[in-house]
All heavy atoms as an XYZ file, in Angstrom:
734
protein
N      13.842      6.075    -14.046
C      13.556      4.788    -13.452
C      12.074      4.740    -13.088
O      11.568      5.609    -12.393
C      14.415      4.623    -12.201
C      14.142      3.383    -11.427
S      15.460      3.136    -10.246
C      14.549      2.873     -8.781
N      11.390      3.725    -13.565
C       9.976      3.592    -13.235
C       9.806      2.665    -12.037
O      10.579      1.742    -11.824
C       9.198      3.058    -14.428
O       9.552      1.720    -14.666
N       8.775      2.929    -11.281
C       8.463      2.149    -10.097
C       7.364      1.167    -10.443
O       6.343      1.552    -11.021
C       8.001      3.095     -8.981
C       7.824      2.525     -7.611
C       9.134      1.956     -7.082
C       7.354      3.621     -6.670
N       7.569     -0.104    -10.151
C       6.561     -1.116    -10.421
C       6.187     -1.800     -9.117
O       6.997     -1.899     -8.208
C       7.097     -2.125    -11.427
C       7.449     -1.437    -12.739
C       7.494     -2.397    -13.891
O       6.817     -3.436    -13.840
O       8.202     -2.093    -14.842
N       4.955     -2.262     -9.026
C       4.464     -2.865     -7.798
C       4.336     -4.371     -7.936
O       3.785     -4.877     -8.913
C       3.110     -2.263     -7.417
C       3.241     -0.809     -7.045
C       3.014      0.185     -7.984
C       3.638     -0.438     -5.766
C       3.156      1.519     -7.657
C       3.785      0.887     -5.430
C       3.541      1.861     -6.375
O       3.701      3.188     -6.047
N       4.852     -5.063     -6.939
C       4.780     -6.517     -6.863
C       4.060     -6.873     -5.576
O       4.345     -6.311     -4.520
C       6.195     -7.140     -6.888
C       6.134     -8.636     -6.649
C       6.889     -6.823     -8.208
N       3.107     -7.776     -5.654
C       2.397     -8.242     -4.466
C       2.727     -9.703     -4.221
O       3.249    -10.394     -5.105
C       0.875     -8.084     -4.626
O       0.444     -8.878     -5.725
C       0.487     -6.631     -4.836
N       2.426    -10.169     -3.032
C       2.669    -11.563     -2.699
C       2.289    -11.844     -1.260
O       1.640    -11.029     -0.595
N       2.696    -13.002     -0.791
C       2.401    -13.446      0.565
C       3.692    -13.542      1.374
O       4.743    -13.895      0.832
C       1.734    -14.820      0.549
C       0.389    -14.808     -0.154
O      -0.355    -13.818      0.020
O       0.088    -15.778     -0.871
N       3.579    -13.265      2.670
C       4.709    -13.406      3.593
C       4.349    -14.436      4.647
O       3.271    -14.376      5.244
C       5.029    -12.067      4.248
N       5.237    -15.402      4.850
C       5.052    -16.412      5.891
C       6.308    -16.411      6.755
O       7.411    -16.609      6.243
C       4.831    -17.794      5.278
C       4.609    -18.861      6.297
N       3.382    -19.114      6.850
C       5.469    -19.712      6.881
C       3.496    -20.075      7.727
N       4.764    -20.463      7.773
N       6.126    -16.164      8.049
C       7.245    -16.105      8.984
C       7.020    -17.187     10.029
O       5.970    -17.236     10.681
C       7.359    -14.725      9.668
C       7.708    -13.641      8.645
C       8.426    -14.749     10.742
C       6.567    -13.083      7.918
N       7.987    -18.100     10.171
C       7.920    -19.173     11.163
C       8.928    -18.874     12.260
O      10.080    -18.552     11.972
C       8.266    -20.520     10.534
O       7.363    -20.838      9.511
N       8.495    -19.012     13.504
C       9.356    -18.745     14.656
C       9.524    -20.035     15.448
O       8.536    -20.723     15.731
C       8.757    -17.643     15.559
C       9.632    -17.400     16.770
C       8.545    -16.365     14.768
N      10.770    -20.358     15.799
C      11.081    -21.504     16.650
C      11.764    -20.984     17.914
O      12.737    -20.244     17.826
C      12.005    -22.478     15.929
C      11.383    -23.080     14.694
C      12.303    -24.052     13.981
N      13.640    -23.575     13.703
C      13.986    -22.752     12.720
N      13.065    -22.235     11.933
N      15.244    -22.421     12.523
N      11.245    -21.395     19.059
C      11.824    -20.954     20.323
C      12.486    -22.153     20.992
O      11.829    -23.153     21.278
C      10.750    -20.333     21.238
C      10.127    -19.128     20.540
C      11.351    -19.952     22.585
C       8.968    -18.502     21.259
N      13.775    -22.043     21.203
C      14.563    -23.092     21.858
C      15.689    -22.410     22.610
O      15.482    -21.389     23.260
N      16.895    -22.952     22.498
C      18.060    -22.295     23.098
C      18.225    -20.888     22.530
O      18.674    -19.986     23.213
C      19.335    -23.104     22.863
C      19.323    -24.425     23.622
O      18.592    -24.520     24.634
O      20.025    -25.355     23.190
N      17.890    -20.745     21.251
C      17.868    -19.450     20.579
C      16.521    -19.304     19.889
O      15.887    -20.297     19.546
C      18.965    -19.348     19.509
C      20.367    -19.352     20.011
C      21.345    -19.225     18.850
O      21.233    -19.924     17.858
N      22.289    -18.319     18.991
N      16.090    -18.068     19.683
C      14.886    -17.834     18.881
C      15.341    -17.754     17.425
O      16.231    -16.973     17.084
C      14.165    -16.539     19.312
C      12.948    -16.294     18.436
C      13.766    -16.610     20.781
N      14.735    -18.593     16.586
C      15.103    -18.668     15.172
C      13.877    -18.358     14.325
O      12.740    -18.654     14.710
C      15.609    -20.072     14.826
C      16.768    -20.565     15.671
S      18.301    -19.706     15.324
C      18.700    -20.370     13.734
N      14.125    -17.773     13.140
C      13.050    -17.373     12.242
C      13.355    -17.850     10.826
O      14.501    -17.811     10.378
C      12.891    -15.840     12.240
C      11.856    -15.393     11.235
C      12.548    -15.329     13.617
N      12.313    -18.281     10.124
C      12.375    -18.543      8.688
C      11.408    -17.574      8.027
O      10.295    -17.367      8.520
C      11.936    -19.968      8.348
C      12.831    -21.030      8.967
O      14.014    -20.758      9.209
O      12.315    -22.140      9.200
N      11.818    -16.968      6.908
C      10.972    -16.035      6.165
C      10.814    -16.561      4.747
O      11.801    -16.894      4.089
C      11.592    -14.618      6.126
C      10.761    -13.687      5.255
C      11.758    -14.060      7.528
N       9.557    -16.650      4.285
C       9.273    -17.057      2.909
C       8.301    -16.040      2.312
O       7.191    -15.861      2.809
C       8.660    -18.446      2.846
C       8.275    -18.870      1.427
C       7.658    -20.247      1.377
N       8.612    -21.261      1.755
C       9.394    -21.938      0.900
N       9.314    -21.676     -0.386
N      10.227    -22.847      1.332
N       8.735    -15.377      1.251
C       7.894    -14.458      0.489
C       7.534    -15.196     -0.798
O       8.428    -15.574     -1.565
C       8.643    -13.157      0.213
C       9.236    -12.479      1.457
C      10.079    -11.271      1.066
C       8.154    -12.087      2.435
N       6.240    -15.434     -1.017
C       5.833    -16.293     -2.129
C       4.691    -15.672     -2.934
O       4.138    -14.647     -2.555
C       5.406    -17.661     -1.591
O       4.328    -17.516     -0.689
N       4.351    -16.337     -4.019
C       3.290    -15.878     -4.920
C       3.524    -14.431     -5.353
O       2.596    -13.627     -5.417
C       1.909    -16.045     -4.283
C       1.584    -17.490     -3.975
O       1.954    -18.358     -4.794
O       0.971    -17.758     -2.928
N       4.763    -14.112     -5.660
C       5.146    -12.751     -6.041
C       4.816    -12.509     -7.513
O       5.199    -13.292     -8.385
C       6.634    -12.543     -5.794
C       7.090    -12.766     -4.342
C       8.600    -12.815     -4.246
C       6.528    -11.685     -3.446
N       4.090    -11.424     -7.776
C       3.693    -11.108     -9.157
C       3.623     -9.603     -9.346
O       3.150     -8.869     -8.479
C       2.345    -11.735     -9.480
N       4.073     -9.140    -10.503
C       4.002     -7.737    -10.883
C       2.541     -7.389    -11.164
O       1.881     -8.059    -11.963
C       4.869     -7.498    -12.119
C       4.926     -6.046    -12.524
O       3.897     -5.424    -12.773
N       6.136     -5.530    -12.619
N       2.028     -6.367    -10.507
C       0.620     -5.979    -10.633
C       0.286     -5.565    -12.066
O      -0.793     -5.880    -12.577
C       0.289     -4.842     -9.642
C      -1.106     -4.299     -9.866
C       0.448     -5.319     -8.208
N       1.180     -4.857    -12.736
C       0.907     -4.335    -14.082
C       1.099     -5.366    -15.179
O       0.284     -5.479    -16.090
C       1.804     -3.132    -14.372
O       1.560     -2.113    -13.448
N       2.194     -6.115    -15.121
C       2.550     -7.006    -16.226
C       2.172     -8.462    -15.993
O       2.152     -9.251    -16.933
C       4.066     -6.950    -16.486
O       4.751     -7.523    -15.353
C       4.532     -5.526    -16.723
N       1.937     -8.839    -14.729
C       1.645    -10.233    -14.417
C       2.881    -11.107    -14.299
O       2.781    -12.298    -14.017
N       4.068    -10.532    -14.520
C       5.306    -11.304    -14.396
C       5.390    -11.886    -12.988
O       5.123    -11.212    -12.001
C       6.531    -10.431    -14.648
C       7.842    -11.173    -14.463
C       9.062    -10.286    -14.668
O       8.954     -9.140    -15.069
N      10.236    -10.828    -14.387
N       5.760    -13.163    -12.898
C       5.894    -13.813    -11.598
C       7.376    -13.966    -11.248
O       8.243    -13.947    -12.127
C       5.205    -15.181    -11.581
O       5.789    -16.007    -12.584
C       3.708    -15.031    -11.829
N       7.623    -14.141     -9.965
C       8.983    -14.279     -9.450
C       9.045    -15.492     -8.537
O       8.040    -15.876     -7.928
C       9.381    -13.037     -8.651
C       9.342    -11.769     -9.462
C       8.185    -11.012     -9.537
C      10.459    -11.337    -10.163
C       8.135     -9.849    -10.292
C      10.420    -10.176    -10.919
C       9.259     -9.436    -10.980
O       9.210     -8.293    -11.726
N      10.224    -16.063     -8.423
C      10.426    -17.186     -7.510
C      10.320    -16.732     -6.061
O      10.413    -15.539     -5.752
N      10.110    -17.692     -5.177
C      10.025    -17.383     -3.750
C      11.328    -16.779     -3.253
O      12.414    -17.148     -3.708
C       9.732    -18.648     -2.947
C       8.331    -19.192     -3.188
O       7.536    -18.532     -3.893
O       8.045    -20.280     -2.661
N      11.218    -15.854     -2.319
C      12.374    -15.271     -1.636
C      12.394    -15.933     -0.258
O      11.439    -15.806      0.511
C      12.249    -13.740     -1.519
C      13.414    -13.172     -0.729
C      12.166    -13.105     -2.902
N      13.471    -16.685      0.037
C      13.519    -17.497      1.249
C      14.783    -17.171      2.046
O      15.885    -17.131      1.494
C      13.520    -18.994      0.892
C      12.252    -19.336      0.102
C      13.638    -19.843      2.149
C      12.275    -20.714     -0.513
N      14.578    -16.939      3.324
C      15.681    -16.759      4.267
C      15.398    -17.683      5.445
O      14.419    -17.486      6.168
C      15.769    -15.310      4.744
C      16.202    -14.348      3.682
C      15.272    -13.744      2.856
C      17.542    -14.052      3.497
C      15.663    -12.851      1.867
C      17.942    -13.163      2.510
C      17.008    -12.566      1.691
N      16.227    -18.709      5.647
C      16.026    -19.683      6.714
C      17.054    -19.522      7.824
O      18.169    -19.040      7.591
C      16.138    -21.110      6.166
C      14.945    -21.503      5.315
O      13.839    -20.999      5.567
O      15.124    -22.335      4.405
N      16.652    -19.974      9.016
C      17.547    -20.077     10.170
C      18.190    -18.755     10.563
O      19.400    -18.669     10.782
C      18.627    -21.139      9.921
C      18.028    -22.512      9.700
O      17.023    -22.827     10.369
O      18.559    -23.269      8.866
N      17.380    -17.727     10.672
C      17.854    -16.416     11.107
C      17.748    -16.336     12.626
O      16.705    -16.650     13.203
C      17.027    -15.306     10.477
C      16.950    -15.329      8.944
C      15.921    -14.336      8.453
C      18.294    -15.049      8.350
N      18.800    -15.921     13.284
C      18.813    -15.783     14.733
C      18.204    -14.435     15.122
O      18.561    -13.406     14.555
C      20.255    -15.883     15.284
C      20.277    -15.652     16.789
C      20.869    -17.228     14.943
N      17.269    -14.458     16.080
C      16.632    -13.239     16.574
C      17.423    -12.738     17.779
O      17.645    -13.476     18.735
C      15.166    -13.488     16.967
C      14.544    -12.223     17.540
C      14.375    -13.992     15.776
N      17.847    -11.480     17.712
C      18.570    -10.839     18.808
C      17.895     -9.510     19.102
O      17.757     -8.673     18.203
C      20.049    -10.593     18.428
O      20.636    -11.844     18.043
C      20.812     -9.994     19.583
N      17.439     -9.331     20.340
C      16.756     -8.109     20.749
C      15.592     -7.760     19.822
O      15.369     -6.609     19.470
C      17.733     -6.935     20.827
C      18.793     -7.134     21.889
O      18.486     -7.741     22.932
O      19.934     -6.684     21.674
N      14.863     -8.788     19.377
C      13.691     -8.575     18.538
C      13.988     -8.299     17.080
O      13.079     -8.019     16.301
N      15.253     -8.410     16.677
C      15.635     -8.126     15.291
C      16.321     -9.330     14.662
O      16.954    -10.126     15.357
C      16.585     -6.934     15.250
C      15.998     -5.672     15.837
C      16.994     -4.531     15.801
O      17.755     -4.381     14.855
N      16.983     -3.723     16.839
N      16.225     -9.429     13.338
C      16.934    -10.479     12.618
C      17.262     -9.987     11.217
O      16.552     -9.157     10.653
C      16.137    -11.787     12.583
C      14.748    -11.666     12.037
C      14.471    -11.960     10.719
C      13.701    -11.266     12.853
C      13.181    -11.866     10.212
C      12.402    -11.173     12.368
C      12.144    -11.474     11.042
N      18.368    -10.486     10.678
C      18.785    -10.051      9.350
C      19.722    -11.081      8.741
O      20.274    -11.935      9.431
C      19.471     -8.689      9.405
O      20.640     -8.762     10.177
N      19.888    -10.967      7.437
C      20.866    -11.775      6.719
C      21.360    -10.939      5.556
O      20.585    -10.299      4.854
C      20.219    -13.060      6.223
C      21.057    -13.814      5.247
C      21.633    -15.186      5.595
N      21.452    -15.774      6.867
C      20.741    -16.877      7.112
N      20.092    -17.485      6.151
N      20.670    -17.384      8.314
N      22.654    -10.938      5.359
C      23.268    -10.202      4.262
C      24.202    -11.148      3.532
O      25.207    -11.580      4.079
C      24.044     -8.997      4.804
C      24.758     -8.211      3.732
C      24.101     -7.214      3.038
C      26.082     -8.480      3.404
C      24.744     -6.491      2.044
C      26.722     -7.778      2.418
C      26.063     -6.781      1.733
O      26.684     -6.078      0.743
N      23.825    -11.541      2.322
C      24.684    -12.391      1.486
C      25.443    -11.538      0.478
O      26.603    -11.791      0.207
C      23.875    -13.446      0.745
C      23.338    -14.530      1.626
N      24.132    -15.389      2.340
C      22.073    -14.893      1.913
C      23.397    -16.232      3.024
N      22.131    -15.953      2.780
N      24.747    -10.557     -0.093
C      25.334     -9.684     -1.115
C      24.382     -8.506     -1.288
O      23.299     -8.487     -0.704
C      25.484    -10.446     -2.435
N      24.772     -7.526     -2.091
C      23.927     -6.351     -2.300
C      22.550     -6.718     -2.848
O      21.584     -6.001     -2.632
C      24.599     -5.353     -3.246
C      25.723     -4.602     -2.565
O      25.754     -4.569     -1.311
O      26.567     -4.043     -3.280
N      22.447     -7.854     -3.550
C      21.154     -8.242     -4.123
C      20.566     -9.471     -3.431
O      19.761    -10.189     -3.997
C      21.286     -8.487     -5.622
C      22.197     -9.658     -5.942
O      22.880    -10.174     -5.023
O      22.234    -10.073     -7.113
N      20.952     -9.713     -2.191
C      20.450    -10.872     -1.443
C      20.550    -10.580      0.047
O      21.471    -11.022      0.721
C      21.259    -12.114     -1.811
C      20.666    -13.388     -1.248
O      19.512    -13.364     -0.755
O      21.357    -14.422     -1.292
N      19.557     -9.820      0.560
C      19.608     -9.421      1.968
C      18.212     -9.169      2.517
O      17.263     -8.920      1.772
C      20.475     -8.186      2.138
C      20.030     -7.014      1.301
C      21.026     -5.888      1.390
N      20.754     -4.898      0.368
C      21.446     -3.816      0.225
N      22.451     -3.559      1.035
N      21.159     -2.960     -0.717
N      18.140     -9.239      3.848
C      16.887     -9.038      4.543
C      17.196     -8.449      5.912
O      18.164     -8.843      6.559
C      16.157    -10.376      4.718
C      14.882    -10.326      5.546
C      13.703    -10.694      4.665
C      14.969    -11.267      6.703
N      16.382     -7.494      6.346
C      16.519     -6.884      7.661
C      15.118     -6.694      8.227
O      14.262     -6.106      7.564
C      17.245     -5.538      7.563
O      17.351     -4.947      8.828
N      14.868     -7.208      9.454
C      13.511     -7.227      9.995
C      13.508     -7.013     11.498
O      14.521     -7.196     12.165
C      12.854     -8.575      9.700
O      12.883     -8.857      8.328
N      12.313     -6.689     12.011
C      12.159     -6.478     13.452
C      10.744     -6.880     13.868
O       9.783     -6.693     13.123
C      12.451     -5.004     13.833
C      11.458     -4.055     13.209
C      12.514     -4.820     15.323
N      10.645     -7.468     15.065
C       9.352     -7.719     15.683
C       8.959     -6.471     16.456
O       9.811     -5.801     17.039
C       9.427     -8.906     16.653
C       9.514    -10.228     15.953
C      10.714    -10.914     15.891
C       8.391    -10.797     15.378
C      10.796    -12.139     15.256
C       8.466    -12.017     14.734
C       9.672    -12.691     14.679
N       7.678     -6.165     16.499
C       7.201     -4.999     17.230
C       5.775     -5.251     17.710
O       5.219     -6.323     17.479
C       7.291     -3.725     16.378
C       6.497     -3.783     15.097
C       5.218     -3.254     15.022
C       7.023     -4.375     13.951
C       4.483     -3.307     13.857
C       6.282     -4.432     12.775
C       5.025     -3.893     12.742
O       4.293     -3.948     11.588
N       5.196     -4.276     18.380
C       3.824     -4.378     18.862
C       3.744     -5.109     20.183
O       4.740     -5.587     20.715
N       2.523     -5.211     20.708
C       2.326     -5.914     21.979
C       2.799     -7.367     21.873
O       2.443     -8.074     20.926
C       0.811     -5.861     22.195
C       0.322     -4.755     21.319
C       1.282     -4.686     20.163
N       3.629     -7.775     22.788
C       4.149     -9.157     22.825
C       4.865     -9.568     21.541
O       4.895    -10.745     21.193
C       3.025    -10.143     23.149
C       2.388     -9.871     24.478
O       3.089     -9.662     25.475
N       1.073     -9.827     24.515
N       5.392     -8.617     20.811
C       6.150     -8.890     19.573
C       5.340     -9.751     18.598
O       5.875    -10.643     17.958
C       7.487     -9.543     19.899
C       8.344     -8.722     20.793
N       8.993     -7.597     20.356
C       8.631     -8.829     22.106
C       9.655     -7.060     21.352
N       9.443     -7.787     22.436
N       4.057     -9.456     18.452
C       3.179    -10.249     17.595
C       3.111     -9.733     16.164
O       2.375    -10.271     15.342
C       1.779    -10.306     18.209
C       1.764    -11.074     19.512
C       0.396    -11.150     20.147
O      -0.560    -10.533     19.633
O       0.282    -11.832     21.181
N       3.870     -8.697     15.853
C       3.905     -8.144     14.498
C       5.354     -8.101     14.027
O       6.285     -8.042     14.830
C       3.291     -6.755     14.498
C       1.839     -6.797     14.934
C       1.322     -5.488     15.508
O       2.103     -4.601     15.846
O       0.104     -5.389     15.626
N       5.530     -8.144     12.714
C       6.873     -8.140     12.145
C       6.867     -7.307     10.868
O       5.864     -7.242     10.159
C       7.352     -9.588     11.861
C       6.489    -10.263     10.813
C       8.817     -9.632     11.472
N       7.963     -6.658     10.605
C       8.123     -5.910      9.372
C       9.580     -5.909      8.966
O      10.463     -6.067      9.807
N       9.809     -5.763      7.684
C      11.188     -5.749      7.231
C      11.320     -5.314      5.786
O      10.330     -5.065      5.092
N      12.558     -5.226      5.363
C      12.899     -4.895      3.985
C      13.791     -5.998      3.431
O      14.485     -6.688      4.176
C      13.595     -3.514      3.877
C      12.646     -2.406      4.277
C      14.847     -3.468      4.716
N      13.766     -6.153      2.117
C      14.563     -7.202      1.490
C      14.995     -6.781      0.103
O      14.427     -5.875     -0.503
C      13.769     -8.509      1.407
C      12.640     -8.456      0.412
C      12.818     -8.909     -0.884
C      11.401     -7.946      0.772
C      11.774     -8.852     -1.804
C      10.350     -7.887     -0.142
C      10.549     -8.342     -1.429
N      15.998     -7.468     -0.387
C      16.416     -7.361     -1.782
C      16.734     -8.772     -2.242
O      17.391     -9.533     -1.520
C      17.631     -6.460     -1.930
C      17.946     -6.158     -3.372
C      18.918     -4.997     -3.547
O      19.293     -4.369     -2.558
O      19.285     -4.740     -4.713
N      16.228     -9.140     -3.425
C      16.415    -10.506     -3.916
C      17.282    -10.528     -5.163
O      17.424     -9.523     -5.860
C      15.064    -11.156     -4.223
O      14.575    -10.699     -5.464
N      17.799    -11.705     -5.460
C      18.651    -11.874     -6.641
C      17.876    -11.714     -7.943
O      18.477    -11.569     -8.995
C      19.334    -13.256     -6.616
O      18.329    -14.270     -6.524
C      20.283    -13.377     -5.429
N      16.541    -11.715     -7.882
C      15.715    -11.507     -9.076
C      15.460    -10.028     -9.337
O      14.663     -9.670    -10.203
C      14.387    -12.246     -8.953
C      14.532    -13.746     -9.042
C      13.208    -14.422     -9.190
O      12.580    -14.282    -10.259
O      12.789    -15.098     -8.236
N      16.102     -9.148     -8.564
C      15.954     -7.721     -8.787
C      14.827     -7.069     -8.018
O      14.488     -5.918     -8.285
N      14.239     -7.773     -7.086
C      13.171     -7.189     -6.274
C      13.755     -6.483     -5.061
O      14.636     -7.008     -4.392
C      12.206     -8.273     -5.788
C      11.430     -9.023     -6.857
C      10.629    -10.150     -6.222
C      10.520     -8.079     -7.610
N      13.249     -5.307     -4.789
C      13.607     -4.524     -3.612
C      12.289     -4.108     -2.993
O      11.462     -3.479     -3.661
C      14.431     -3.300     -4.002
C      14.758     -2.301     -2.907
C      15.650     -2.941     -1.855
C      15.443     -1.084     -3.501
N      12.048     -4.512     -1.743
C      10.739     -4.211     -1.189
C      10.664     -4.357      0.311
O      11.667     -4.502      0.993
N       9.443     -4.332      0.782
C       9.183     -4.463      2.212
C       8.061     -5.478      2.412
O       7.320     -5.799      1.483
C       8.794     -3.114      2.809
O       7.599     -2.640      2.227
N       7.965     -5.976      3.636
C       6.898     -6.894      3.974
C       6.482     -6.674      5.415
O       7.206     -6.034      6.190
C       7.323     -8.354      3.759
C       8.249     -8.855      4.839
C       7.739     -9.526      5.946
C       9.618     -8.631      4.782
C       8.568     -9.964      6.952
C      10.449     -9.063      5.787
C       9.928     -9.727      6.866
O      10.749    -10.148      7.865
N       5.350     -7.180      5.776
C       4.884     -7.089      7.149
C       3.850     -8.150      7.424
O       3.290     -8.738      6.505
N       3.645     -8.419      8.698
C       2.647     -9.402      9.077
C       2.375     -9.345     10.566
O       3.043     -8.635     11.316
N       1.386    -10.126     10.979
C       1.073    -10.222     12.394
C       0.731    -11.663     12.720
O       0.386    -12.452     11.838
C      -0.081     -9.309     12.767
C      -1.348     -9.633     12.067
C      -2.430     -8.654     12.405
N      -3.538     -8.933     11.502
C      -4.752     -8.545     11.706
N      -5.022     -7.821     12.749
N      -5.692     -8.838     10.871
N       0.821    -11.989     13.991
C       0.592    -13.345     14.459
C      -0.836    -13.759     14.133
O      -1.791    -13.013     14.353
C       0.825    -13.416     15.965
C       0.666    -14.789     16.533
C       0.977    -14.785     18.018
C       0.793    -16.160     18.619
N       1.079    -16.144     20.060
N      -0.960    -14.962     13.619
C      -2.272    -15.524     13.302
C      -2.920    -16.006     14.595
O      -2.234    -16.348     15.548
C      -2.131    -16.698     12.338
C      -1.481    -16.333     11.004
S      -2.542    -15.399      9.919
C      -3.716    -16.649      9.482
N      -4.247    -16.085     14.629
C      -4.977    -16.570     15.787
C      -4.591    -17.986     16.152
O      -4.112    -18.745     15.338
N      -4.804    -18.331     17.394
C      -4.449    -19.665     17.901
C      -5.379    -20.720     17.358
O      -6.513    -20.636     17.275
C      -4.475    -19.671     19.430
C      -3.495    -18.715     20.022
C      -2.032    -19.145     19.839
O      -1.723    -20.306     19.686
N      -1.143    -18.180     19.830
C-alpha cells in the first residue's frame, strides 16, 4: 500500500447558543503528486460536548475532533470520507 499526500483547507464555524455547535468544511483537496482533486468533505451541525465533537455515518464517513489550547482556540481531528480519503486536520482561531 502506498501513501499519498493530499492538501487542502479547513474551515471550522462555531455557533454558541443553547448548545455549542460546529460545522467543518475541508475544501480545495488535491493530491500533491498527481493533482487529482476531491470534493469538499462537510460535516454540519455537530454538537460540542466537553470540548469534543464527532460524527459517525459509516466506516468511510466519519469525523472525530477536539478543541484544545488556551481558551479552546485550536482544533484538531481525524476524518474519513466517502471518496477514500483518510486524514487529519487542524486549525486555530483567526484574529478578531
